[in-house]
C-alpha positions in Angstrom: 10.9 -12.8 -35.4 11.0 -11.0 -32.0 8.5 -8.1 -31.7 9.6 -4.8 -30.3 7.0 -5.4 -27.6 8.8 -8.6 -26.5 12.2 -6.8 -26.7 11.1 -4.0 -24.6 9.5 -6.4 -22.1 12.7 -8.4 -21.9 14.8 -5.3 -21.3 12.3 -3.9 -18.7 12.6 -7.0 -16.5 16.2 -6.2 -15.9 15.4 -2.8 -14.3 11.7 -2.9 -13.1 10.3 -5.6 -10.9 8.4 -7.9 -13.1 9.0 -5.5 -16.0 6.0 -3.3 -15.0 5.1 -0.5 -12.8 1.7 -1.9 -11.7 1.1 -5.6 -11.4 -1.9 -6.1 -13.6 0.0 -4.8 -16.5 2.2 -7.8 -16.6 -0.4 -10.1 -18.3 0.2 -12.7 -15.6 -3.6 -13.5 -15.5 -4.0 -14.0 -19.3 -0.4 -15.1 -20.4 1.8 -13.7 -23.0 3.7 -10.5 -23.4 2.4 -7.0 -22.1 1.9 -4.4 -24.7 4.0 -1.3 -24.7 1.9 1.6 -26.1 3.4 4.6 -28.0 0.3 6.9 -28.6 -3.4 7.0 -28.4 -6.0 9.1 -30.2 -9.7 9.0 -29.6 -10.8 5.4 -29.0 -7.5 4.1 -30.6 -4.0 3.3 -29.3 -0.8 2.2 -31.1 1.7 -0.2 -29.7 5.6 -0.2 -30.1 5.3 -2.3 -33.2 2.7 0.2 -34.6 -0.3 -2.2 -34.4 -3.5 -0.2 -33.8 -6.2 -1.4 -31.3 -9.6 -0.1 -30.2 -9.1 0.6 -26.7 -11.6 -0.3 -23.9 -9.1 0.1 -21.0 -8.7 3.9 -21.3 -5.9 3.9 -18.8 -8.2 2.0 -16.5 -10.9 4.5 -16.6 -9.8 8.1 -16.6 -10.0 8.8 -20.3 -13.7 9.3 -20.5 -13.3 11.7 -23.4 -10.9 9.3 -25.3 -7.1 9.6 -25.8 -5.5 13.1 -26.4 -8.8 15.1 -26.4 -7.8 18.4 -28.0 -9.4 20.6 -25.3 -7.6 18.7 -22.5 -4.2 18.8 -24.3 -4.7 22.5 -25.0 -5.3 23.2 -21.3 -2.3 21.0 -20.2 0.0 22.7 -22.7 -1.1 26.3 -21.5 -0.5 25.3 -17.7 2.9 23.8 -18.5 4.1 27.1 -19.8 3.5 28.7 -16.3 5.6 26.1 -14.5 5.2 22.5 -13.4 4.7 22.7 -9.7 4.7 25.3 -6.9 4.0 23.5 -3.7 1.7 26.4 -2.9 -2.0 27.3 -3.6 -3.1 28.1 -7.1 -6.4 29.5 -8.5 -6.9 26.3 -10.6 -7.3 24.4 -7.3 -10.0 26.5 -6.3 -11.8 26.2 -9.5 -11.8 22.4 -9.5 -12.6 22.1 -5.7 -15.6 24.5 -6.4 -16.8 22.4 -9.4 -16.4 19.1 -7.5 -18.6 20.5 -4.6 -21.1 21.8 -7.1 -21.4 18.5 -9.1 -21.4 16.1 -6.1 -24.0 17.3 -3.4 -22.5 15.2 -0.6 -19.1 16.9 -0.8 -19.1 20.2 1.2 -15.3 20.4 1.5 -12.7 18.5 -0.5 -8.9 18.0 -0.5 -6.9 17.2 -3.6 -4.3 14.4 -3.6 -2.2 12.6 -6.2 -3.5 9.1 -6.4 -6.7 7.0 -5.4 -4.6 5.1 -2.8 -3.7 8.4 -1.2 -7.4 9.4 -1.2 -8.6 6.2 0.4 -6.0 6.0 3.0 -6.5 9.6 4.0 -10.3 9.0 4.1 -9.8 6.0 6.5 -7.6 8.1 8.7 -10.1 10.9 8.8 -12.9 8.6 9.7 -10.8 7.1 12.5 -9.9 10.6 13.8 -13.4 11.8 13.6 -15.0 8.9 15.4 -12.3 7.9 17.8 -12.7 4.2 16.7 -10.3 1.8 14.8 -12.3 -0.9 13.2 -12.9 -0.6 9.5 -15.4 -2.7 7.3 -14.6 -3.5 3.6 -15.9 -6.0 1.2 -14.3 -9.0 -0.3 -13.0 -8.3 -3.9 -13.2 -4.5 -3.5 -9.9 -2.7 -4.1 -9.2 0.6 -2.5 -5.5 1.1 -3.2 -2.6 -0.5 -1.6 -2.9 1.0 1.9 -2.0 -1.7 4.6 -5.5 -1.4 6.3 -7.4 -1.9 3.0 -5.1 -4.5 1.2 -7.1 -7.4 2.8 -8.9 -9.7 0.6 -8.7 -7.1 -2.3 -9.6 -7.0 -5.9 -7.9 -5.6 -8.9 -4.3 -6.7 -9.4 -4.1 -8.5 -6.1 -6.9 -10.7 -7.2 -5.6 -11.1 -10.7 -2.3 -12.5 -9.4 -4.1 -15.0 -7.2 -3.2 -13.5 -3.8 -5.9 -11.1 -2.7 -3.9 -10.0 0.4 -0.2 -8.9 0.5 2.9 -9.8 2.4 4.3 -7.0 4.4 0.9 -6.0 5.9 1.3 -6.3 9.8 -1.2 -8.6 11.4 -2.0 -5.8 13.9 -3.2 -3.5 11.2 -5.1 -6.2 9.2 -6.9 -7.2 12.5 -8.6 -3.9 12.5 -10.3 -4.5 9.1 -13.4 -6.7 8.8 -14.2 -8.3 5.5 -17.8 -9.0 4.5 -19.4 -10.3 1.3 -20.3 -7.6 -1.3 -24.1 -7.3 -1.5 -24.8 -9.1 1.7 -27.0 -6.8 3.7 -27.8 -9.6 6.2 -24.1 -10.0 7.2 -23.9 -6.2 7.5 -26.9 -6.1 10.0 -25.2 -8.9 12.0 -21.8 -7.3 12.4 -23.3 -4.0 13.3 -25.6 -5.6 15.8 -22.5 -7.2 17.4 -19.9 -4.4 17.0 -21.6 -1.3 15.9 -19.9 0.9 18.6 -16.5 -0.1 17.4 -16.8 0.6 13.7 -15.2 3.8 12.5 -16.2 3.5 9.0 -17.4 1.2 6.1 -15.7 1.7 2.8 -17.3 0.4 -0.4 -17.2 0.6 -4.1 -20.8 1.5 -4.8 -20.4 -0.3 -8.0 -17.5 -2.7 -7.7 -15.1 -2.5 -10.6 -12.1 -4.4 -9.3 -13.4 -7.9 -9.4 -14.9 -7.2 -12.8 -18.1 -5.1 -12.7 -20.4 -6.1 -9.8 -23.6 -3.8 -9.4 -25.1 -3.4 -6.0 -28.4 -5.1 -5.1 -31.3 -2.7 -4.3 -31.1 -3.1 -0.4 -27.2 -3.2 -0.1 -26.5 0.4 -0.2 -29.5 1.7 1.6 -28.8 -0.8 4.5 -25.3 0.5 4.6 -26.5 4.0 4.9 -29.0 3.3 7.6 -26.6 1.3 9.7 -23.8 3.9 9.5 -26.3 6.5 10.5 -27.7 4.6 13.5 -24.3 3.6 14.8 -22.6 6.8 14.0 -20.0 5.1 11.7 -18.7 7.0 8.7 -19.8 5.7 5.3 -17.1 6.0 2.6 -18.0 5.6 -1.2 -14.8 4.8 -3.0 -15.8 6.5 -6.2 -12.2 6.6 -7.6 -13.5 4.5 -10.5 -17.2 5.3 -10.6 -16.8 9.0 -9.9 -18.1 10.9 -13.0 -17.7 7.4 -14.9 -21.2 6.3 -14.4 -23.0 9.8 -14.2 -22.5 13.4 -13.6 -23.3 12.9 -9.8 -21.3 9.8 -9.7 -22.7 6.4 -8.4 -24.2 8.1 -5.4 -26.4 10.1 -7.7 -27.6 7.0 -9.6 -28.6 5.1 -6.4 -29.7 8.1 -4.5 -27.4 7.4 -1.4 -25.5 10.1 0.5 -22.2 9.0 1.8 -20.3 11.0 4.4 -16.9 10.8 2.7 -16.3 10.3 -1.1 -13.1 9.4 -2.6 -12.4 10.4 -6.4 -9.7 9.8 -8.9 -9.2 8.8 -12.5 -11.7 11.0 -14.3 -11.1 14.1 -12.2 -7.5 14.0 -13.4 -8.3 13.7 -17.1 -5.4 11.1 -17.4 -3.0 12.9 -15.2 -2.2 11.8 -11.5 -4.8 13.4 -9.3 -7.4 12.3 -6.8 -9.5 13.8 -4.0 -11.5 13.0 -1.0 -14.3 15.1 0.4 -17.6 15.1 2.4 -19.5 16.4 5.1 -18.1 19.8 6.5 -17.9 18.7 10.1 -15.9 15.7 9.2 -13.6 17.3 6.8 -12.9 20.1 9.3 -10.9 17.6 11.3 -8.1 17.7 8.8 -5.1 19.7 9.5 -4.6 22.6 9.5 -8.2 23.0 11.0 -8.1 19.8 13.0 -5.9 17.0 14.5 -5.9 14.6 11.6 -2.7 15.0 9.6 -2.6 14.7 5.8 -0.2 16.4 3.4 1.4 16.1 0.0 4.0 18.1 -1.8 2.4 17.7 -5.3 -1.3 17.7 -4.1 -3.3 20.0 -6.4 -0.6 19.9 -9.0 -1.6 22.7 -11.5 -0.9 20.5 -14.7 -3.1 17.7 -13.4 -5.8 20.0 -12.1 -5.9 21.7 -15.6 -6.4 18.4 -17.3 -9.1 17.5 -14.7 -10.9 20.8 -15.1 -11.0 20.5 -18.9 -12.4 17.0 -18.6 -15.0 17.9 -16.1 -16.3 20.8 -18.1 -16.6 18.5 -21.3 -18.7 15.9 -19.4 -21.2 18.7 -18.4 -22.3 19.1 -22.1 -25.7 18.3 -22.9 -26.4 14.7 -23.9 -23.0 13.5 -22.9 -24.0 10.7 -20.6 -27.0 9.7 -22.7 -24.6 8.9 -25.6 -22.1 7.2 -23.3 -24.7 5.0 -21.7 -26.1 4.0 -25.1 -22.7 3.2 -26.5 -21.8 1.0 -23.6 -25.2 -0.8 -23.7 -24.8 -1.3 -27.5 -21.4 -3.0 -26.8 -22.6 -5.3 -24.1 -25.8 -6.3 -25.8 -24.1 -6.9 -29.1 -21.3 -9.1 -27.4 -24.0 -11.1 -25.6 -26.0 -11.7 -28.9 -22.9 -12.7 -30.7 -22.2 -15.3 -27.9 -25.7 -16.5 -27.7 -25.8 -17.0 -31.5 -23.0 -19.7 -31.1 -24.2 -21.2 -27.8 -21.3 -19.7 -25.8 -21.9 -19.4 -22.1 -21.5 -15.6 -21.7 -23.3 -12.5 -20.2 -22.6 -8.8 -19.8 -23.8 -5.8 -18.2 -22.9 -2.0 -17.9 -23.5 0.9 -15.5 -22.9 4.4 -17.2 -19.6 4.2 -19.1 -18.4 0.9 -17.2 -19.0 -2.7 -18.3 -18.4 -6.2 -17.3 -17.9 -9.3 -19.4 -18.5 -12.8 -17.8 -18.0 -16.2 -19.2 -20.8 -17.4 -16.9 -24.6 -18.1 -17.5 -25.8 -15.3 -15.1 -24.5 -12.0 -14.1 -22.5 -12.3 -10.9 -23.5 -10.3 -7.8 -20.6 -11.3 -5.3 -17.0 -12.2 -5.3 -17.8 -15.9 -4.9 -20.0 -15.8 -8.2 -17.2 -13.8 -10.0 -14.9 -16.6 -9.2 -17.3 -19.1 -10.8 -16.6 -17.5 -14.3 -14.7 -19.5 -16.9 -11.3 -17.8 -16.7 -9.8 -20.0 -19.5 -12.5 -19.0 -21.8 -11.9 -15.3 -21.0 -8.2 -15.7 -21.7 -8.8 -17.3 -25.0 -11.3 -14.6 -25.9 -8.8 -11.8 -24.7 -6.0 -13.0 -27.0 -8.2 -13.7 -30.0 -9.7 -10.2 -29.7 -6.2 -8.8 -29.4 -5.3 -10.4 -32.7 -8.3 -8.6 -34.1 -7.1 -5.3 -32.8 -9.6 -5.0 -29.8 -7.9 -4.3 -26.4 -9.8 -5.3 -23.3 -8.3 -5.3 -19.9 -5.8 -8.1 -19.5 -7.7 -9.8 -16.5 -11.0 -11.5 -16.1 -11.3 -9.5 -12.8 -11.4 -5.9 -14.3 -14.2 -3.7 -15.5 -14.0 -2.3 -19.0 -14.5 1.3 -20.1 -16.3 3.0 -23.0 -15.3 6.6 -23.9 -17.2 9.4 -25.7 -14.8 8.7 -28.6 -16.3 5.3 -29.2 -18.9 5.5 -32.0 -21.0 3.2 -33.9 -18.0 2.3 -36.2 -15.8 1.1 -33.2 -18.6 -0.7 -31.4 -19.6 -2.6 -34.6 -16.1 -3.6 -35.3 -15.9 -4.9 -31.8 -19.1 -6.9 -32.1 -18.1 -8.3 -35.6 -14.7 -9.4 -34.3 -16.3 -11.2 -31.3 -18.8 -13.0 -33.6 -16.0 -14.1 -35.9 -14.2 -15.6 -33.0 -17.2 -17.2 -31.3 -18.1 -18.8 -34.6 -14.8 -20.9 -34.4 -15.4 -22.1 -30.8 -16.5 -25.6 -30.1 
């Protein structure tokens, strides 16, 4: 019998390219039919056929409190009563801007936008305007949204689909982007020694999450900071994913590195479309209306999205929040690793804050090349088997996973038990 999920997907393909509004949702990497969700509550989601899953995607990171957190919903409902949008300043914009600057010491001024892509493309334009240079450095496997200058050897959906670049990106624009290996501090030193005076900015995920989870080596981020300072290039931390996900001061707080510009998204919108970029005052003052770098957005600082973000940011400041989140995520990765090891499955896992990576590989990867050595077929087999058990992981071997504050011992234990059951049948 055809499921409602299947019927919805068949119909969607008549009106939406590929049947989805973001490529990784299409299940192209893992095979099968994408899941259409109807509702979520806490750590759980229900699909169109009313099957329930423990959710480790969390809308790809924003739902650090879990689905439909009552305090977030209450703030959104209150905001909706006053109107959906004004295209003019509101008091809540000031409140969240002040809070972001308070929580992230490197941010002295911040501008709100509507998506992570908008934040990163604006940060790149600002860096170029500030320095008067054109060249950008990014790292293979890191995804910074679908801006032309950054969609070169990208991660996330582009990597999942097997084409980590894109048609439609002019060669002239791509030629201004230099791609290096993530975690290769020697390569960094070499390119800066050759072309330091041409480099406007380096953009990096301080913890890569779009080629699965890849953590930085000790010297990588510090070398980045030293070289950008020496050559007067702008260091951009893309913390759209890691911002408030891995810690209250973001990844830059964990690794004690101060970027010049930070891009934020996901968590700061609490599940609504909102993002931001901010940084040093002298750089941010180059933005219009103060300076010559133009950036604008009709829905920037939308009061509904800002209200959801404010409610979320206030909750994550509560005592012990991150201690519990880190412990739950570690419990998950250690439990899954132990379950695989018990049956001789080649598998490893790691976590940073509330993010985690699962790898069908003997050792934890530290680069794009090592991620590509993971057993993709094993992941796909695991993904579908866990789905049958009511566990929803990201439908790609190249995406990080997320634990929320709503995931407790019961959910983690159920997940580990399901994995052990599956691994026990593998040969």
